[in-house]
N, CA, C and O atoms as a GROMACS GRO file, in nm:
protein
  480
    1MET      N    1  -3.511   1.174   3.230
    1MET     CA    2  -3.416   1.071   3.211
    1MET      C    3  -3.423   1.011   3.071
    1MET      O    4  -3.323   0.989   3.004
    2ASN      N    5  -3.543   0.986   3.032
    2ASN     CA    6  -3.566   0.918   2.900
    2ASN      C    7  -3.516   1.016   2.790
    2ASN      O    8  -3.463   0.965   2.691
    3ARG      N    9  -3.527   1.144   2.796
    3ARG     CA   10  -3.489   1.241   2.699
    3ARG      C   11  -3.337   1.237   2.685
    3ARG      O   12  -3.283   1.242   2.575
    4LEU      N   13  -3.266   1.226   2.808
    4LEU     CA   14  -3.118   1.215   2.810
    4LEU      C   15  -3.061   1.093   2.731
    4LEU      O   16  -2.963   1.099   2.657
    5VAL      N   17  -3.134   0.984   2.757
    5VAL     CA   18  -3.092   0.855   2.687
    5VAL      C   19  -3.115   0.876   2.537
    5VAL      O   20  -3.028   0.838   2.458
    6GLN      N   21  -3.226   0.932   2.496
    6GLN     CA   22  -3.251   0.940   2.354
    6GLN      C   23  -3.147   1.041   2.290
    6GLN      O   24  -3.098   1.017   2.180
    7GLU      N   25  -3.117   1.142   2.356
    7GLU     CA   26  -3.008   1.232   2.304
    7GLU      C   27  -2.874   1.170   2.286
    7GLU      O   28  -2.802   1.193   2.189
    8PHE      N   29  -2.843   1.090   2.384
    8PHE     CA   30  -2.711   1.025   2.389
    8PHE      C   31  -2.708   0.916   2.269
    8PHE      O   32  -2.611   0.907   2.192
    9THR      N   33  -2.813   0.840   2.260
    9THR     CA   34  -2.810   0.735   2.162
    9THR      C   35  -2.821   0.791   2.021
    9THR      O   36  -2.770   0.731   1.927
   10LYS      N   37  -2.887   0.903   2.008
   10LYS     CA   38  -2.899   0.969   1.875
   10LYS      C   39  -2.755   1.000   1.818
   10LYS      O   40  -2.734   0.986   1.697
   11GLY      N   41  -2.662   1.040   1.902
   11GLY     CA   42  -2.532   1.075   1.856
   11GLY      C   43  -2.445   0.942   1.825
   11GLY      O   44  -2.346   0.946   1.752
   12GLN      N   45  -2.486   0.835   1.883
   12GLN     CA   46  -2.415   0.704   1.859
   12GLN      C   47  -2.460   0.628   1.736
   12GLN      O   48  -2.388   0.542   1.687
   13GLN      N   49  -2.576   0.659   1.687
   13GLN     CA   50  -2.632   0.579   1.569
   13GLN      C   51  -2.562   0.620   1.440
   13GLN      O   52  -2.524   0.735   1.419
   14LYS      N   53  -2.546   0.516   1.354
   14LYS     CA   54  -2.489   0.536   1.222
   14LYS      C   55  -2.593   0.595   1.130
   14LYS      O   56  -2.711   0.561   1.140
   15THR      N   57  -2.552   0.684   1.041
   15THR     CA   58  -2.649   0.742   0.947
   15THR      C   59  -2.631   0.686   0.807
   15THR      O   60  -2.723   0.703   0.726
   16ASP      N   61  -2.523   0.621   0.771
   16ASP     CA   62  -2.496   0.573   0.643
   16ASP      C   63  -2.543   0.433   0.606
   16ASP      O   64  -2.494   0.375   0.509
   17LEU      N   65  -2.638   0.377   0.682
   17LEU     CA   66  -2.681   0.241   0.659
   17LEU      C   67  -2.770   0.234   0.541
   17LEU      O   68  -2.847   0.327   0.517
   18PRO      N   69  -2.765   0.126   0.464
   18PRO     CA   70  -2.851   0.119   0.343
   18PRO      C   71  -2.990   0.067   0.392
   18PRO      O   72  -3.007   0.022   0.505
   19GLU      N   73  -3.090   0.076   0.294
   19GLU     CA   74  -3.221   0.027   0.319
   19GLU      C   75  -3.226  -0.121   0.312
   19GLU      O   76  -3.226  -0.177   0.203
   20LEU      N   77  -3.230  -0.189   0.428
   20LEU     CA   78  -3.226  -0.327   0.438
   20LEU      C   79  -3.359  -0.390   0.435
   20LEU      O   80  -3.450  -0.327   0.488
   21ALA      N   81  -3.384  -0.507   0.379
   21ALA     CA   82  -3.512  -0.574   0.372
   21ALA      C   83  -3.480  -0.724   0.398
   21ALA      O   84  -3.370  -0.772   0.368
   22ILE      N   85  -3.578  -0.792   0.453
   22ILE     CA   86  -3.567  -0.932   0.476
   22ILE      C   87  -3.558  -1.003   0.336
   22ILE      O   88  -3.632  -0.969   0.244
   23GLY      N   89  -3.464  -1.102   0.325
   23GLY     CA   90  -3.446  -1.170   0.200
   23GLY      C   91  -3.332  -1.117   0.115
   23GLY      O   92  -3.295  -1.179   0.015
   24ASP      N   93  -3.275  -1.001   0.154
   24ASP     CA   94  -3.161  -0.942   0.083
   24ASP      C   95  -3.041  -1.027   0.110
   24ASP      O   96  -3.027  -1.082   0.219
   25THR      N   97  -2.951  -1.041   0.008
   25THR     CA   98  -2.821  -1.098   0.026
   25THR      C   99  -2.728  -0.988   0.061
   25THR      O  100  -2.710  -0.898  -0.021
   26VAL      N  101  -2.667  -0.988   0.176
   26VAL     CA  102  -2.581  -0.880   0.231
   26VAL      C  103  -2.445  -0.932   0.260
   26VAL      O  104  -2.422  -1.050   0.284
   27GLU      N  105  -2.353  -0.833   0.257
   27GLU     CA  106  -2.214  -0.860   0.285
   27GLU      C  107  -2.182  -0.759   0.405
   27GLU      O  108  -2.185  -0.637   0.389
   28VAL      N  109  -2.154  -0.817   0.520
   28VAL     CA  110  -2.126  -0.735   0.640
   28VAL      C  111  -1.975  -0.743   0.664
   28VAL      O  112  -1.914  -0.850   0.670
   29GLY      N  113  -1.915  -0.619   0.676
   29GLY     CA  114  -1.778  -0.612   0.704
   29GLY      C  115  -1.762  -0.593   0.854
   29GLY      O  116  -1.812  -0.497   0.912
   30VAL      N  117  -1.686  -0.692   0.918
   30VAL     CA  118  -1.668  -0.693   1.061
   30VAL      C  119  -1.525  -0.663   1.091
   30VAL      O  120  -1.434  -0.722   1.033
   31ARG      N  121  -1.505  -0.574   1.180
   31ARG     CA  122  -1.367  -0.545   1.231
   31ARG      C  123  -1.323  -0.644   1.324
   31ARG      O  124  -1.388  -0.667   1.426
   32ILE      N  125  -1.202  -0.712   1.292
   32ILE     CA  126  -1.151  -0.817   1.379
   32ILE      C  127  -1.013  -0.773   1.429
   32ILE      O  128  -0.929  -0.728   1.350
   33VAL      N  129  -0.990  -0.785   1.557
   33VAL     CA  130  -0.861  -0.751   1.617
   33VAL      C  131  -0.790  -0.876   1.660
   33VAL      O  132  -0.842  -0.955   1.739
   34GLU      N  133  -0.669  -0.894   1.608
   34GLU     CA  134  -0.587  -1.017   1.640
   34GLU      C  135  -0.453  -0.963   1.691
   34GLU      O  136  -0.368  -0.923   1.611
   35GLY      N  137  -0.434  -0.961   1.821
   35GLY     CA  138  -0.315  -0.907   1.881
   35GLY      C  139  -0.314  -0.757   1.859
   35GLY      O  140  -0.400  -0.684   1.907
   36GLU      N  141  -0.210  -0.711   1.782
   36GLU     CA  142  -0.207  -0.568   1.754
   36GLU      C  143  -0.247  -0.536   1.612
   36GLU      O  144  -0.252  -0.420   1.573
   37LYS      N  145  -0.278  -0.645   1.531
   37LYS     CA  146  -0.327  -0.625   1.397
   37LYS      C  147  -0.479  -0.612   1.389
   37LYS      O  148  -0.550  -0.671   1.471
   38GLU      N  149  -0.526  -0.543   1.300
   38GLU     CA  150  -0.672  -0.514   1.286
   38GLU      C  151  -0.712  -0.535   1.136
   38GLU      O  152  -0.642  -0.484   1.049
   39ARG      N  153  -0.815  -0.606   1.106
   39ARG     CA  154  -0.856  -0.633   0.972
   39ARG      C  155  -1.003  -0.631   0.967
   39ARG      O  156  -1.070  -0.633   1.071
   40VAL      N  157  -1.060  -0.628   0.840
   40VAL     CA  158  -1.204  -0.627   0.818
   40VAL      C  159  -1.233  -0.766   0.747
   40VAL      O  160  -1.176  -0.797   0.642
   41GLN      N  161  -1.319  -0.843   0.806
   41GLN     CA  162  -1.363  -0.969   0.746
   41GLN      C  163  -1.506  -0.963   0.704
   41GLN      O  164  -1.593  -0.922   0.781
   42LYS      N  165  -1.533  -1.003   0.580
   42LYS     CA  166  -1.665  -0.998   0.521
   42LYS      C  167  -1.743  -1.128   0.555
   42LYS      O  168  -1.693  -1.240   0.548
   43PHE      N  169  -1.870  -1.103   0.592
   43PHE     CA  170  -1.958  -1.222   0.616
   43PHE      C  171  -2.079  -1.206   0.526
   43PHE      O  172  -2.165  -1.122   0.552
   44ALA      N  173  -2.087  -1.286   0.421
   44ALA     CA  174  -2.197  -1.270   0.319
   44ALA      C  175  -2.301  -1.377   0.339
   44ALA      O  176  -2.267  -1.494   0.358
   45GLY      N  177  -2.425  -1.340   0.337
   45GLY     CA  178  -2.533  -1.436   0.355
   45GLY      C  179  -2.667  -1.363   0.331
   45GLY      O  180  -2.672  -1.246   0.293
   46VAL      N  181  -2.773  -1.440   0.356
   46VAL     CA  182  -2.912  -1.392   0.347
   46VAL      C  183  -2.959  -1.332   0.480
   46VAL      O  184  -2.942  -1.389   0.587
   47LEU      N  185  -3.018  -1.214   0.468
   47LEU     CA  186  -3.076  -1.151   0.583
   47LEU      C  187  -3.208  -1.221   0.616
   47LEU      O  188  -3.305  -1.212   0.540
   48ILE      N  189  -3.210  -1.296   0.737
   48ILE     CA  190  -3.332  -1.372   0.769
   48ILE      C  191  -3.414  -1.306   0.876
   48ILE      O  192  -3.530  -1.343   0.894
   49ALA      N  193  -3.361  -1.212   0.947
   49ALA     CA  194  -3.436  -1.146   1.055
   49ALA      C  195  -3.375  -1.009   1.093
   49ALA      O  196  -3.254  -0.986   1.089
   50MET      N  197  -3.471  -0.917   1.130
   50MET     CA  198  -3.425  -0.784   1.192
   50MET      C  199  -3.503  -0.777   1.325
   50MET      O  200  -3.622  -0.806   1.333
   51ASN      N  201  -3.428  -0.737   1.429
   51ASN     CA  202  -3.482  -0.723   1.556
   51ASN      C  203  -3.454  -0.591   1.621
   51ASN      O  204  -3.356  -0.528   1.582
   52GLY      N  205  -3.528  -0.544   1.712
   52GLY     CA  206  -3.498  -0.418   1.784
   52GLY      C  207  -3.532  -0.299   1.712
   52GLY      O  208  -3.582  -0.306   1.600
   53SER      N  209  -3.507  -0.185   1.770
   53SER     CA  210  -3.522  -0.053   1.711
   53SER      C  211  -3.427   0.046   1.764
   53SER      O  212  -3.373   0.029   1.873
   54GLY      N  213  -3.404   0.149   1.692
   54GLY     CA  214  -3.316   0.254   1.732
   54GLY      C  215  -3.172   0.200   1.743
   54GLY      O  216  -3.126   0.129   1.654
   55ILE      N  217  -3.101   0.236   1.852
   55ILE     CA  218  -2.959   0.191   1.864
   55ILE      C  219  -2.942   0.046   1.890
   55ILE      O  220  -2.835  -0.010   1.871
   56ALA      N  221  -3.058  -0.022   1.940
   56ALA     CA  222  -3.055  -0.173   1.970
   56ALA      C  223  -3.089  -0.252   1.847
   56ALA      O  224  -3.108  -0.373   1.861
   57ARG      N  225  -3.098  -0.197   1.724
   57ARG     CA  226  -3.142  -0.268   1.605
   57ARG      C  227  -3.028  -0.371   1.569
   57ARG      O  228  -2.910  -0.338   1.574
   58SER      N  229  -3.069  -0.494   1.532
   58SER     CA  230  -2.976  -0.600   1.496
   58SER      C  231  -3.030  -0.676   1.379
   58SER      O  232  -3.151  -0.677   1.355
   59ILE      N  233  -2.942  -0.742   1.305
   59ILE     CA  234  -2.982  -0.818   1.195
   59ILE      C  235  -2.918  -0.958   1.215
   59ILE      O  236  -2.811  -0.973   1.273
   60THR      N  237  -2.993  -1.060   1.161
   60THR     CA  238  -2.940  -1.199   1.155
   60THR      C  239  -2.916  -1.242   1.021
   60THR      O  240  -3.008  -1.243   0.939
   61VAL      N  241  -2.789  -1.280   0.990
   61VAL     CA  242  -2.748  -1.313   0.858
   61VAL      C  243  -2.713  -1.467   0.854
   61VAL      O  244  -2.643  -1.514   0.944
   62ARG      N  245  -2.757  -1.540   0.758
   62ARG     CA  246  -2.737  -1.679   0.750
   62ARG      C  247  -2.672  -1.713   0.619
   62ARG      O  248  -2.708  -1.660   0.514
   63ARG      N  249  -2.568  -1.808   0.627
   63ARG     CA  250  -2.504  -1.859   0.504
   63ARG      C  251  -2.468  -2.004   0.533
   63ARG      O  252  -2.472  -2.052   0.646
   64ILE      N  253  -2.433  -2.071   0.421
   64ILE     CA  254  -2.398  -2.214   0.429
   64ILE      C  255  -2.259  -2.224   0.400
   64ILE      O  256  -2.211  -2.174   0.298
   65VAL      N  257  -2.182  -2.293   0.498
   65VAL     CA  258  -2.042  -2.318   0.490
   65VAL      C  259  -2.014  -2.461   0.505
   65VAL      O  260  -2.043  -2.519   0.610
   66SER      N  261  -1.955  -2.524   0.402
   66SER     CA  262  -1.928  -2.666   0.403
   66SER      C  263  -2.051  -2.751   0.431
   66SER      O  264  -2.040  -2.855   0.497
   67GLY      N  265  -2.164  -2.713   0.386
   67GLY     CA  266  -2.287  -2.784   0.409
   67GLY      C  267  -2.353  -2.762   0.541
   67GLY      O  268  -2.457  -2.823   0.567
   68GLU      N  269  -2.297  -2.676   0.628
   68GLU     CA  270  -2.353  -2.645   0.756
   68GLU      C  271  -2.407  -2.502   0.751
   68GLU      O  272  -2.343  -2.416   0.690
   69GLY      N  273  -2.518  -2.476   0.812
   69GLY     CA  274  -2.573  -2.344   0.821
   69GLY      C  275  -2.510  -2.265   0.933
   69GLY      O  276  -2.507  -2.310   1.047
   70VAL      N  277  -2.460  -2.144   0.901
   70VAL     CA  278  -2.396  -2.052   1.001
   70VAL      C  279  -2.480  -1.924   1.005
   70VAL      O  280  -2.506  -1.862   0.902
   71GLU      N  281  -2.524  -1.882   1.129
   71GLU     CA  282  -2.589  -1.757   1.148
   71GLU      C  283  -2.506  -1.668   1.246
   71GLU      O  284  -2.444  -1.712   1.342
   72CYS      N  285  -2.514  -1.537   1.208
   72CYS     CA  286  -2.448  -1.442   1.296
   72CYS      C  287  -2.547  -1.328   1.312
   72CYS      O  288  -2.617  -1.289   1.219
   73VAL      N  289  -2.550  -1.279   1.428
   73VAL     CA  290  -2.635  -1.163   1.471
   73VAL      C  291  -2.541  -1.044   1.484
   73VAL      O  292  -2.445  -1.047   1.560
   74PHE      N  293  -2.571  -0.938   1.405
   74PHE     CA  294  -2.488  -0.824   1.402
   74PHE      C  295  -2.567  -0.697   1.455
   74PHE      O  296  -2.669  -0.661   1.396
   75PRO      N  297  -2.522  -0.629   1.563
   75PRO     CA  298  -2.585  -0.508   1.599
   75PRO      C  299  -2.546  -0.394   1.498
   75PRO      O  300  -2.428  -0.364   1.477
   76LEU      N  301  -2.650  -0.333   1.438
   76LEU     CA  302  -2.626  -0.247   1.321
   76LEU      C  303  -2.535  -0.124   1.360
   76LEU      O  304  -2.453  -0.081   1.279
   77HIS      N  305  -2.551  -0.071   1.481
   77HIS     CA  306  -2.481   0.047   1.520
   77HIS      C  307  -2.362   0.024   1.599
   77HIS      O  308  -2.314   0.116   1.666
   78SER      N  309  -2.305  -0.099   1.598
   78SER     CA  310  -2.185  -0.135   1.665
   78SER      C  311  -2.062  -0.085   1.589
   78SER      O  312  -2.060  -0.085   1.466
   79PRO      N  313  -1.957  -0.041   1.666
   79PRO     CA  314  -1.839   0.010   1.600
   79PRO      C  315  -1.765  -0.112   1.532
   79PRO      O  316  -1.681  -0.088   1.445
   80LYS      N  317  -1.791  -0.234   1.567
   80LYS     CA  318  -1.728  -0.344   1.498
   80LYS      C  319  -1.779  -0.374   1.366
   80LYS      O  320  -1.709  -0.440   1.289
   81VAL      N  321  -1.900  -0.332   1.328
   81VAL     CA  322  -1.958  -0.345   1.200
   81VAL      C  323  -1.916  -0.222   1.123
   81VAL      O  324  -1.957  -0.110   1.153
   82THR      N  325  -1.830  -0.247   1.020
   82THR     CA  326  -1.781  -0.133   0.939
   82THR      C  327  -1.862  -0.101   0.820
   82THR      O  328  -1.892   0.016   0.798
   83THR      N  329  -1.902  -0.201   0.739
   83THR     CA  330  -1.984  -0.171   0.623
   83THR      C  331  -2.097  -0.279   0.611
   83THR      O  332  -2.086  -0.388   0.667
   84ILE      N  333  -2.197  -0.246   0.540
   84ILE     CA  334  -2.307  -0.337   0.505
   84ILE      C  335  -2.336  -0.302   0.356
   84ILE      O  336  -2.375  -0.190   0.323
   85ASP      N  337  -2.314  -0.404   0.267
   85ASP     CA  338  -2.344  -0.393   0.125
   85ASP      C  339  -2.443  -0.489   0.093
   85ASP      O  340  -2.442  -0.602   0.143
   86ILE      N  341  -2.539  -0.447   0.002
   86ILE     CA  342  -2.649  -0.528  -0.049
   86ILE      C  343  -2.603  -0.586  -0.185
   86ILE      O  344  -2.576  -0.511  -0.278
   87ALA      N  345  -2.595  -0.720  -0.195
   87ALA     CA  346  -2.556  -0.780  -0.320
   87ALA      C  347  -2.674  -0.798  -0.410
   87ALA      O  348  -2.665  -0.771  -0.530
   88ARG      N  349  -2.787  -0.846  -0.354
   88ARG     CA  350  -2.908  -0.857  -0.432
   88ARG      C  351  -3.031  -0.859  -0.334
   88ARG      O  352  -3.020  -0.880  -0.213
   89HIS      N  353  -3.144  -0.836  -0.396
   89HIS     CA  354  -3.276  -0.838  -0.327
   89HIS      C  355  -3.349  -0.957  -0.353
   89HIS      O  356  -3.368  -0.996  -0.468
   90GLY      N  357  -3.396  -1.022  -0.245
   90GLY     CA  358  -3.481  -1.143  -0.262
   90GLY      C  359  -3.628  -1.120  -0.250
   90GLY      O  360  -3.669  -1.028  -0.180
   91VAL      N  361  -3.710  -1.201  -0.316
   91VAL     CA  362  -3.858  -1.195  -0.298
   91VAL      C  363  -3.896  -1.284  -0.191
   91VAL      O  364  -3.871  -1.404  -0.200
   92VAL      N  365  -3.955  -1.235  -0.090
   92VAL     CA  366  -4.008  -1.310   0.029
   92VAL      C  367  -4.140  -1.261   0.070
   92VAL      O  368  -4.176  -1.146   0.044
   93ARG      N  369  -4.215  -1.346   0.133
   93ARG     CA  370  -4.346  -1.308   0.186
   93ARG      C  371  -4.360  -1.331   0.335
   93ARG      O  372  -4.470  -1.352   0.386
   94ARG      N  373  -4.249  -1.326   0.403
   94ARG     CA  374  -4.247  -1.348   0.557
   94ARG      C  375  -4.156  -1.235   0.609
   94ARG      O  376  -4.072  -1.177   0.541
   95ALA      N  377  -4.182  -1.211   0.738
   95ALA     CA  378  -4.100  -1.112   0.810
   95ALA      C  379  -3.974  -1.175   0.873
   95ALA      O  380  -3.874  -1.107   0.894
   96LYS      N  381  -3.982  -1.301   0.901
   96LYS     CA  382  -3.866  -1.386   0.945
   96LYS      C  383  -3.849  -1.506   0.866
   96LYS      O  384  -3.948  -1.575   0.842
   97LEU      N  385  -3.731  -1.539   0.822
   97LEU     CA  386  -3.710  -1.646   0.736
   97LEU      C  387  -3.647  -1.771   0.806
   97LEU      O  388  -3.554  -1.834   0.755
   98TYR      N  389  -3.702  -1.802   0.926
   98TYR     CA  390  -3.651  -1.905   1.012
   98TYR      C  391  -3.671  -2.035   0.945
   98TYR      O  392  -3.600  -2.130   0.978
   99PHE      N  393  -3.763  -2.048   0.854
   99PHE     CA  394  -3.796  -2.175   0.780
   99PHE      C  395  -3.670  -2.218   0.698
   99PHE      O  396  -3.654  -2.335   0.665
  100MET      N  397  -3.585  -2.125   0.669
  100MET     CA  398  -3.466  -2.157   0.582
  100MET      C  399  -3.367  -2.247   0.659
  100MET      O  400  -3.279  -2.309   0.600
  101ARG      N  401  -3.384  -2.253   0.796
  101ARG     CA  402  -3.288  -2.337   0.870
  101ARG      C  403  -3.313  -2.494   0.832
  101ARG      O  404  -3.224  -2.578   0.844
  102ASP      N  405  -3.428  -2.521   0.789
  102ASP     CA  406  -3.459  -2.667   0.760
  102ASP      C  407  -3.427  -2.693   0.607
  102ASP      O  408  -3.437  -2.809   0.566
  103LYS      N  409  -3.394  -2.600   0.529
  103LYS     CA  410  -3.375  -2.617   0.386
  103LYS      C  411  -3.228  -2.647   0.355
  103LYS      O  412  -3.138  -2.602   0.426
  104LEU      N  413  -3.205  -2.723   0.249
  104LEU     CA  414  -3.068  -2.752   0.202
  104LEU      C  415  -3.060  -2.739   0.051
  104LEU      O  416  -3.162  -2.745  -0.017
  105GLY      N  417  -2.946  -2.722   0.002
  105GLY     CA  418  -2.917  -2.717  -0.142
  105GLY      C  419  -2.992  -2.604  -0.220
  105GLY      O  420  -2.983  -2.486  -0.184
  106LYS      N  421  -3.063  -2.643  -0.326
  106LYS     CA  422  -3.125  -2.549  -0.413
  106LYS      C  423  -3.248  -2.490  -0.343
  106LYS      O  424  -3.297  -2.385  -0.387
  107ALA      N  425  -3.299  -2.550  -0.239
  107ALA     CA  426  -3.419  -2.500  -0.174
  107ALA      C  427  -3.394  -2.376  -0.094
  107ALA      O  428  -3.487  -2.307  -0.055
  108VAL      N  429  -3.264  -2.347  -0.069
  108VAL     CA  430  -3.228  -2.226   0.009
  108VAL      C  431  -3.230  -2.104  -0.076
  108VAL      O  432  -3.233  -1.994  -0.020
  109ARG      N  433  -3.230  -2.115  -0.214
  109ARG     CA  434  -3.217  -1.998  -0.300
  109ARG      C  435  -3.355  -1.930  -0.297
  109ARG      O  436  -3.461  -1.991  -0.288
  110LEU      N  437  -3.342  -1.793  -0.307
  110LEU     CA  438  -3.468  -1.701  -0.313
  110LEU      C  439  -3.469  -1.643  -0.451
  110LEU      O  440  -3.362  -1.624  -0.510
  111ARG      N  441  -3.586  -1.613  -0.505
  111ARG     CA  442  -3.601  -1.544  -0.631
  111ARG      C  443  -3.552  -1.396  -0.613
  111ARG      O  444  -3.568  -1.335  -0.508
  112GLU      N  445  -3.492  -1.346  -0.718
  112GLU     CA  446  -3.448  -1.211  -0.711
  112GLU      C  447  -3.554  -1.105  -0.746
  112GLU      O  448  -3.631  -1.121  -0.840
  113ARG      N  449  -3.555  -0.997  -0.666
  113ARG     CA  450  -3.655  -0.889  -0.691
  113ARG      C  451  -3.589  -0.799  -0.790
  113ARG      O  452  -3.480  -0.748  -0.763
  114ARG      N  453  -3.649  -0.777  -0.902
  114ARG     CA  454  -3.592  -0.689  -1.006
  114ARG      C  455  -3.654  -0.545  -0.991
  114ARG      O  456  -3.768  -0.524  -0.947
  115ALA      N  457  -3.573  -0.457  -1.029
  115ALA     CA  458  -3.623  -0.311  -1.031
  115ALA      C  459  -3.713  -0.297  -1.155
  115ALA      O  460  -3.689  -0.356  -1.260
  116LYS      N  461  -3.820  -0.216  -1.136
  116LYS     CA  462  -3.915  -0.195  -1.246
  116LYS      C  463  -3.848  -0.093  -1.340
  116LYS      O  464  -3.784   0.004  -1.297
  117LYS      N  465  -3.866  -0.121  -1.468
  117LYS     CA  466  -3.811  -0.032  -1.569
  117LYS      C  467  -3.908   0.091  -1.591
  117LYS      O  468  -4.030   0.075  -1.598
  118LYS      N  469  -3.849   0.210  -1.602
  118LYS     CA  470  -3.936   0.324  -1.622
  118LYS      C  471  -3.949   0.338  -1.772
  118LYS      O  472  -3.850   0.333  -1.844
  119SER      N  473  -4.073   0.356  -1.818
  119SER     CA  474  -4.105   0.374  -1.958
  119SER      C  475  -4.134   0.526  -1.981
  119SER      O  476  -4.204   0.590  -1.902
  120ASP      N  477  -4.079   0.578  -2.088
  120ASP     CA  478  -4.097   0.713  -2.119
  120ASP      C  479  -4.218   0.745  -2.193
  120ASP      O  480  -4.242   0.862  -2.225
   0.00000   0.00000   0.00000
């Protein structure tokens, strides 16, 4: 039974996902259906948590809207999630950034992780 489940979920998983890390600023495109119309809405924020594994993998993205913190949990392999783009990489030392829920203003910002230059 377990092998059947693994084979089925393997075909359902997305293969074009980027390398995500905690602290990254990401832009998640979510498919929204309103009546007969369909559109993609972007949700941009900081990746504060990753949970699960395999097909059950999900990410928690947090952003500030009008002074209020808004968090959304997105299942990575859901057909409603169309794209995930990484805007920048943040420097963090934690696996979960739940402490950011208590921060406001400039305290919410993370330092940017820069790519190392290759010297010839």
